[in-house]
C-alpha positions as a Markdown table, in Angstrom:
| # | Residue | x | y | z |
|---|---|---|---|---|
| 1 | Unk | -3.6 | -4.8 | -22.1 |
| 2 | Unk | -4.9 | -1.3 | -22.8 |
| 3 | Unk | -3.9 | 1.9 | -21.0 |
| 4 | Unk | -7.3 | 3.2 | -21.5 |
| 5 | Unk | -9.0 | 0.4 | -19.9 |
| 6 | Unk | -6.5 | 1.0 | -17.0 |
| 7 | Unk | -7.5 | 4.7 | -16.7 |
| 8 | Unk | -11.0 | 3.9 | -17.0 |
| 9 | Unk | -10.5 | 1.5 | -14.0 |
| 10 | Unk | -9.0 | 4.2 | -11.9 |
| 11 | Unk | -11.4 | 6.9 | -13.0 |
| 12 | Unk | -8.5 | 9.0 | -14.5 |
| 13 | Unk | -9.5 | 11.4 | -17.3 |
| 14 | Unk | -6.5 | 14.0 | -17.3 |
| 15 | Unk | -4.0 | 14.2 | -20.0 |
| 16 | Unk | -1.0 | 11.7 | -20.5 |
| 17 | Unk | 0.6 | 13.2 | -23.3 |
| 18 | Unk | 3.7 | 14.8 | -21.4 |
| 19 | Unk | 5.5 | 12.4 | -18.9 |
| 20 | Unk | 5.8 | 15.2 | -16.2 |
| 21 | Unk | 5.6 | 15.0 | -12.2 |
| 22 | Unk | 2.2 | 16.5 | -12.2 |
| 23 | Unk | 0.8 | 13.7 | -14.7 |
| 24 | Unk | 2.5 | 11.0 | -12.6 |
| 25 | Unk | 1.4 | 12.4 | -9.3 |
| 26 | Unk | -2.4 | 12.7 | -10.6 |
| 27 | Unk | -2.3 | 9.1 | -11.8 |
| 28 | Unk | -0.9 | 8.1 | -8.8 |
| 29 | Unk | -3.4 | 9.5 | -6.5 |
| 30 | Unk | -6.3 | 8.1 | -8.7 |
| 31 | Unk | -4.6 | 4.7 | -8.4 |
| 32 | Unk | -4.4 | 4.6 | -4.7 |
| 33 | Unk | -7.9 | 5.9 | -4.3 |
| 34 | Unk | -9.5 | 3.1 | -6.6 |
| 35 | Unk | -7.4 | 0.1 | -6.5 |
| 36 | Unk | -7.2 | -1.5 | -2.9 |
| 37 | Unk | -4.2 | -2.8 | -1.2 |
| 38 | Unk | -5.5 | -6.4 | -0.4 |
| 39 | Unk | -4.5 | -10.0 | 0.2 |
| 40 | Unk | -7.8 | -11.5 | 0.1 |
| 41 | Unk | -6.9 | -14.0 | -2.6 |
| 42 | Unk | -4.8 | -16.1 | 0.0 |
| 43 | Unk | -7.9 | -16.1 | 2.0 |
| 44 | Unk | -10.0 | -17.2 | -0.5 |
| 45 | Unk | -7.8 | -20.0 | -1.7 |
| 46 | Unk | -6.5 | -18.3 | -4.8 |
| 47 | Unk | -2.9 | -18.2 | -5.6 |
| 48 | Unk | -1.3 | -14.6 | -6.3 |
| 49 | Unk | 0.7 | -14.9 | -9.3 |
| 50 | Unk | 3.7 | -12.7 | -10.3 |
| 51 | Unk | 2.8 | -12.2 | -13.8 |
| 52 | Unk | 1.9 | -8.9 | -15.5 |
| 53 | Unk | -1.1 | -10.1 | -17.7 |
| 54 | Unk | -2.5 | -11.9 | -14.5 |
| 55 | Unk | -2.1 | -9.0 | -12.5 |
| 56 | Unk | -3.8 | -6.7 | -15.3 |
| 57 | Unk | -6.7 | -9.0 | -15.5 |
| 58 | Unk | -7.2 | -9.1 | -11.7 |
| 59 | Unk | -7.1 | -5.4 | -11.0 |
| 60 | Unk | -8.1 | -3.9 | -14.3 |
| 61 | Unk | -10.8 | -6.6 | -15.5 |
| 62 | Unk | -11.8 | -8.0 | -12.3 |
| 63 | Unk | -11.9 | -4.7 | -10.3 |
| 64 | Unk | -9.7 | -6.4 | -7.4 |
| 65 | Unk | -6.8 | -4.9 | -5.7 |
| 66 | Unk | -3.5 | -6.5 | -4.8 |
| 67 | Unk | -0.3 | -6.1 | -2.6 |
| 68 | Unk | 3.1 | -4.5 | -3.8 |
| 69 | Unk | 4.0 | -6.9 | -6.0 |
| 70 | Unk | 0.7 | -6.6 | -7.8 |
| 71 | Unk | 0.1 | -2.6 | -7.5 |
| 72 | Unk | 3.5 | -1.5 | -8.2 |
| 73 | Unk | 4.3 | -4.0 | -11.0 |
| 74 | Unk | 1.1 | -2.9 | -12.7 |
| 75 | Unk | 1.9 | 0.7 | -12.1 |
| 76 | Unk | 5.5 | 0.3 | -13.6 |
| 77 | Unk | 3.8 | -1.0 | -16.9 |
| 78 | Unk | 1.6 | 2.2 | -16.7 |
| 79 | Unk | 4.4 | 4.6 | -16.6 |
| 80 | Unk | 6.9 | 2.8 | -18.7 |
| 81 | Unk | 4.1 | 2.8 | -21.4 |
| 82 | Unk | 3.5 | 6.7 | -21.0 |
| 83 | Unk | 7.3 | 7.2 | -21.2 |
| 84 | Unk | 8.7 | 7.3 | -17.8 |
| 85 | Unk | 12.2 | 6.0 | -16.7 |
| 86 | Unk | 11.2 | 3.4 | -14.3 |
| 87 | Unk | 13.5 | 1.1 | -12.2 |
| 88 | Unk | 12.1 | -1.6 | -9.9 |
| 89 | Unk | 13.4 | -1.7 | -6.5 |
| 90 | Unk | 13.3 | -4.2 | -3.3 |
| 91 | Unk | 12.8 | -3.1 | 0.4 |
| 92 | Unk | 12.6 | -4.9 | 3.6 |
| 93 | Unk | 9.6 | -3.7 | 5.7 |
| 94 | Unk | 10.3 | -2.6 | 9.3 |
| 95 | Unk | 8.6 | -4.9 | 12.1 |
| 96 | Unk | 7.9 | -2.6 | 15.0 |
| 97 | Unk | 7.0 | -5.3 | 17.7 |
| 98 | Unk | 10.5 | -6.9 | 16.9 |
| 99 | Unk | 12.3 | -3.6 | 16.3 |
| 100 | Unk | 13.9 | -5.4 | 13.2 |
| 101 | Unk | 13.9 | -5.8 | 9.4 |
| 102 | Unk | 13.5 | -9.1 | 7.9 |
| 103 | Unk | 16.6 | -10.9 | 6.5 |
| 104 | Unk | 15.3 | -11.0 | 2.9 |
| 105 | Unk | 13.4 | -8.6 | 0.7 |
| 106 | Unk | 9.5 | -8.3 | 1.1 |
| 107 | Unk | 8.5 | -5.3 | -0.7 |
| 108 | Unk | 8.6 | -3.9 | -4.3 |
| 109 | Unk | 8.8 | -0.5 | -5.0 |
| 110 | Unk | 9.5 | 1.9 | -7.9 |
| 111 | Unk | 12.1 | 4.4 | -8.7 |
| 112 | Unk | 11.6 | 7.0 | -11.5 |
| 113 | Unk | 14.1 | 9.2 | -13.1 |
| 114 | Unk | 12.5 | 12.5 | -14.2 |
| 115 | Unk | 14.1 | 16.1 | -15.2 |
| 116 | Unk | 17.2 | 15.4 | -13.4 |
| 117 | Unk | 15.4 | 14.2 | -10.2 |
| 118 | Unk | 14.7 | 10.7 | -8.6 |
| 119 | Unk | 11.3 | 9.7 | -7.3 |
| 120 | Unk | 10.2 | 6.9 | -5.2 |
| 121 | Unk | 6.7 | 5.8 | -6.6 |
| 122 | Unk | 4.9 | 3.4 | -4.0 |
| 123 | Unk | 1.2 | 2.7 | -4.5 |
| 124 | Unk | 1.4 | -0.9 | -2.8 |
| 125 | Unk | 2.2 | -0.2 | 0.8 |
| 126 | Unk | -1.7 | 0.1 | 1.9 |
| 127 | Unk | -3.1 | 1.1 | 5.4 |
| 128 | Unk | -2.0 | 4.3 | 7.0 |
| 129 | Unk | 1.6 | 4.3 | 5.7 |
| 130 | Unk | 0.6 | 4.4 | 2.1 |
| 131 | Unk | 2.2 | 7.3 | 0.2 |
| 132 | Unk | -0.3 | 9.9 | -1.4 |
| 133 | Unk | 2.4 | 11.2 | -3.8 |
| 134 | Unk | 5.6 | 10.5 | -5.1 |
| 135 | Unk | 8.5 | 11.5 | -3.1 |
| 136 | Unk | 11.6 | 13.0 | -4.2 |
| 137 | Unk | 14.8 | 10.9 | -3.3 |
| 138 | Unk | 16.5 | 13.2 | -1.0 |
| 139 | Unk | 17.8 | 12.5 | 2.6 |
| 140 | Unk | 16.6 | 14.1 | 5.9 |
| 141 | Unk | 14.0 | 16.5 | 4.5 |
| 142 | Unk | 10.3 | 16.5 | 5.7 |
| 143 | Unk | 8.0 | 16.0 | 2.7 |
| 144 | Unk | 4.5 | 16.5 | 4.1 |
| 145 | Unk | 1.5 | 14.6 | 2.7 |
| 146 | Unk | -2.0 | 14.4 | 3.4 |
| 147 | Unk | -1.5 | 11.1 | 5.6 |
| 148 | Unk | 1.4 | 12.8 | 7.6 |
| 149 | Unk | 5.2 | 13.9 | 7.2 |
| 150 | Unk | 7.3 | 11.4 | 5.4 |
| 151 | Unk | 11.0 | 11.5 | 5.0 |
| 152 | Unk | 14.0 | 9.5 | 3.8 |
| 153 | Unk | 17.3 | 9.2 | 5.7 |
| 154 | Unk | 20.1 | 7.8 | 4.0 |
| 155 | Unk | 22.9 | 5.9 | 5.5 |
| 156 | Unk | 25.9 | 4.3 | 3.6 |
| 157 | Unk | 24.0 | 3.7 | 0.6 |
| 158 | Unk | 20.8 | 2.3 | 2.6 |
| 159 | Unk | 17.7 | 4.5 | 2.4 |
| 160 | Unk | 15.2 | 4.4 | 5.2 |
| 161 | Unk | 11.5 | 5.7 | 4.7 |
| 162 | Unk | 10.0 | 7.1 | 7.7 |
| 163 | Unk | 6.7 | 8.6 | 8.8 |
| 164 | Unk | 6.1 | 11.0 | 11.4 |
| 165 | Unk | 2.5 | 10.1 | 13.0 |
| 166 | Unk | -0.2 | 12.3 | 14.3 |
| 167 | Unk | -2.4 | 12.1 | 17.4 |
| 168 | Unk | -5.4 | 10.0 | 17.1 |
| 169 | Unk | -8.9 | 10.8 | 18.2 |
| 170 | Unk | -10.3 | 7.0 | 18.6 |
| 171 | Unk | -14.3 | 7.2 | 18.9 |
| 172 | Unk | -14.4 | 3.8 | 20.6 |
| 173 | Unk | -10.8 | 3.3 | 22.1 |
| 174 | Unk | -11.8 | -0.2 | 23.4 |
| 175 | Unk | -11.1 | -1.6 | 20.0 |
| 176 | Unk | -8.1 | 0.4 | 19.4 |
| 177 | Unk | -4.6 | -0.6 | 18.7 |
| 178 | Unk | -2.3 | -1.6 | 21.6 |
| 179 | Unk | -1.1 | 1.5 | 23.6 |
| 180 | Unk | 2.9 | 1.0 | 22.8 |
| 181 | Unk | 1.8 | 1.5 | 19.3 |
| 182 | Unk | -0.4 | 4.6 | 19.7 |
| 183 | Unk | 2.5 | 6.3 | 21.7 |
| 184 | Unk | 4.7 | 6.0 | 18.6 |
| 185 | Unk | 6.0 | 9.5 | 17.4 |
| 186 | Unk | 7.7 | 8.3 | 14.3 |
| 187 | Unk | 7.5 | 5.0 | 12.5 |
| 188 | Unk | 10.0 | 3.5 | 10.5 |
| 189 | Unk | 8.3 | 2.0 | 7.6 |
| 190 | Unk | 11.1 | 0.3 | 5.3 |
| 191 | Unk | 14.7 | 0.2 | 4.1 |
| 192 | Unk | 16.0 | -0.1 | 0.9 |
| 193 | Unk | 18.7 | 0.2 | -1.5 |
| 194 | Unk | 19.0 | 1.7 | -5.1 |
| 195 | Unk | 20.0 | -1.6 | -6.6 |
| 196 | Unk | 18.1 | -2.0 | -9.7 |
| 197 | Unk | 16.1 | -5.2 | -9.7 |
| 198 | Unk | 14.2 | -7.6 | -12.0 |
| 199 | Unk | 10.7 | -8.8 | -11.5 |
| 200 | Unk | 12.0 | -12.6 | -11.3 |
| 201 | Unk | 14.0 | -11.6 | -8.1 |
| 202 | Unk | 10.7 | -11.4 | -6.3 |
| 203 | Unk | 9.4 | -14.8 | -7.1 |
| 204 | Unk | 10.9 | -16.0 | -3.8 |
| 205 | Unk | 9.1 | -13.5 | -1.5 |
| 206 | Unk | 5.9 | -13.7 | -3.6 |
| 207 | Unk | 5.6 | -17.3 | -2.8 |
| 208 | Unk | 6.8 | -17.1 | 0.7 |
| 209 | Unk | 4.3 | -14.4 | 1.7 |
| 210 | Unk | 1.5 | -16.1 | 0.8 |
| 211 | Unk | 2.5 | -19.6 | 2.2 |
| 212 | Unk | 4.8 | -19.3 | 5.2 |
| 213 | Unk | 2.8 | -19.8 | 8.4 |
| 214 | Unk | 4.3 | -16.7 | 10.2 |
| 215 | Unk | 3.9 | -14.1 | 7.2 |
| 216 | Unk | 1.5 | -11.3 | 8.2 |
| 217 | Unk | -0.1 | -11.8 | 4.8 |
| 218 | Unk | -1.3 | -15.5 | 6.1 |
| 219 | Unk | -2.1 | -14.5 | 9.8 |
| 220 | Unk | -4.1 | -11.4 | 8.8 |
| 221 | Unk | -6.7 | -10.9 | 5.9 |
| 222 | Unk | -6.1 | -7.2 | 4.7 |
| 223 | Unk | -8.1 | -4.8 | 2.6 |
| 224 | Unk | -7.2 | -1.2 | 2.6 |
| 225 | Unk | -8.4 | 1.7 | 0.3 |
| 226 | Unk | -7.3 | 5.3 | 0.6 |
| 227 | Unk | -10.2 | 7.9 | 0.3 |
| 228 | Unk | -10.4 | 11.7 | -0.7 |
| 229 | Unk | -9.8 | 12.5 | 3.0 |
| 230 | Unk | -8.3 | 9.5 | 5.0 |
| 231 | Unk | -8.5 | 5.6 | 4.7 |
| 232 | Unk | -10.6 | 2.7 | 5.4 |
| 233 | Unk | -9.2 | -0.8 | 6.1 |
| 234 | Unk | -10.8 | -4.1 | 6.9 |
| 235 | Unk | -8.4 | -6.4 | 8.9 |
| 236 | Unk | -10.1 | -9.4 | 9.8 |
| 237 | Unk | -13.3 | -8.4 | 11.1 |
| 238 | Unk | -12.1 | -5.2 | 12.2 |
| 239 | Unk | -13.3 | -2.4 | 10.1 |
| 240 | Unk | -11.3 | 1.0 | 10.7 |
| 241 | Unk | -12.0 | 4.3 | 9.1 |
| 242 | Unk | -9.7 | 7.4 | 9.5 |
| 243 | Unk | -10.3 | 10.9 | 8.6 |
| 244 | Unk | -7.0 | 12.7 | 8.3 |
| 245 | Unk | -6.0 | 15.7 | 10.0 |
| 246 | Unk | -9.8 | 16.0 | 11.3 |
| 247 | Unk | -8.7 | 18.9 | 13.7 |
| 248 | Unk | -5.6 | 20.2 | 15.2 |
| 249 | Unk | -3.2 | 17.8 | 13.6 |
| 250 | Unk | -5.3 | 14.9 | 14.8 |
| 251 | Unk | -6.7 | 12.0 | 12.8 |
| 252 | Unk | -10.3 | 10.8 | 13.5 |
| 253 | Unk | -10.5 | 7.2 | 13.9 |
| 254 | Unk | -13.5 | 5.0 | 14.1 |
| 255 | Unk | -13.5 | 1.2 | 14.6 |
| 256 | Unk | -16.1 | -1.3 | 14.3 |
| 257 | Unk | -16.0 | -5.1 | 14.6 |
| 258 | Unk | -18.1 | -6.8 | 11.9 |
| 259 | Unk | -20.3 | -9.9 | 12.2 |
| 260 | Unk | -19.6 | -12.6 | 9.4 |
| 261 | Unk | -22.9 | -11.8 | 7.4 |
| 262 | Unk | -21.6 | -8.2 | 7.2 |
| 263 | Unk | -18.2 | -8.8 | 5.3 |
| 264 | Unk | -19.2 | -9.3 | 1.8 |
| 265 | Unk | -21.7 | -6.4 | 1.8 |
| 266 | Unk | -18.6 | -4.1 | 3.6 |
| 267 | Unk | -16.2 | -5.3 | 0.9 |
| 268 | Unk | -18.7 | -4.4 | -2.0 |
| 269 | Unk | -19.8 | -1.0 | -0.7 |
| 270 | Unk | -16.5 | 0.1 | 1.0 |
| 271 | Unk | -13.9 | -1.3 | -1.4 |
| 272 | Unk | -15.8 | -2.1 | -4.5 |
| 273 | Unk | -14.7 | -5.7 | -4.5 |
| 274 | Unk | -16.7 | -8.8 | -5.1 |
| 275 | Unk | -15.1 | -12.0 | -4.6 |
| 276 | Unk | -15.5 | -14.9 | -6.9 |
| 277 | Unk | -14.7 | -17.7 | -4.1 |
| 278 | Unk | -15.8 | -18.0 | -0.5 |
| 279 | Unk | -13.7 | -15.7 | 1.8 |
| 280 | Unk | -12.6 | -16.7 | 5.1 |
| 281 | Unk | -11.3 | -13.6 | 7.5 |
| 282 | Unk | -8.1 | -14.3 | 9.5 |
| 283 | Unk | -6.7 | -12.1 | 12.1 |
| 284 | Unk | -4.5 | -14.1 | 14.6 |
| 285 | Unk | -1.1 | -11.9 | 14.3 |
| 286 | Unk | -0.8 | -9.4 | 17.0 |
| 287 | Unk | 1.3 | -7.0 | 14.5 |
| 288 | Unk | -0.1 | -3.6 | 14.4 |
| 289 | Unk | -0.7 | -2.1 | 10.7 |
| 290 | Unk | -1.7 | 1.3 | 12.1 |
């Protein structure tokens, strides 16, 4: 494992001599624009390993992406290597259709202590709720970013991440998201506590999420990548491209349904992903990712 090889993977050419907020933010932005959030292994008959070297080989050497326990675990190694004080945290992701959080943890994120402040660093959420910058861990303060306004709310030691949603201009609304989701003004994203975690504590959810019949990652094949001004995502056969804040605080959304023969080419051209095994797209869940 070589930090210079990782920097080449994310096309980062900035300095990294001083572990400060500007450097961390720059590396973070390069990571999310180079490394997709994806669960394609599940739909290629591969197992997602909770192993740092295996994750490094997958993301850096094979130029694949990964989900939270891959992206953030790798990023924790990067930041620790550069001298940052990194703590693993666990979260429970909000399910809007059920207006509930799961009973067990299902998300890995990072807390970084820097210059007397705490920051949440999460490069492993993907889709339209992916942070573009580290967020200062402070309750009740709006923190505007390119994707929208994020904020934390703290209640009795439990922290909630929320995103204020913009209106959307959908070019072809017949393929858009369900109306009840579109009408949301603010979406809860996940809850977490500041209890430090060890990577071993995520083995259960890493196995569950890729095998349970009702797991979102089993019922949907997902690949999303942040771009210079928005996001592109392939969920099943649906390719969604969003340009953030296109006009008048409104995001431009374009959706296209792909044919089977377009999938492989789209993964290569839009996400820079080439798969080793046969990929079978899936989208049987009605849960919305936008």
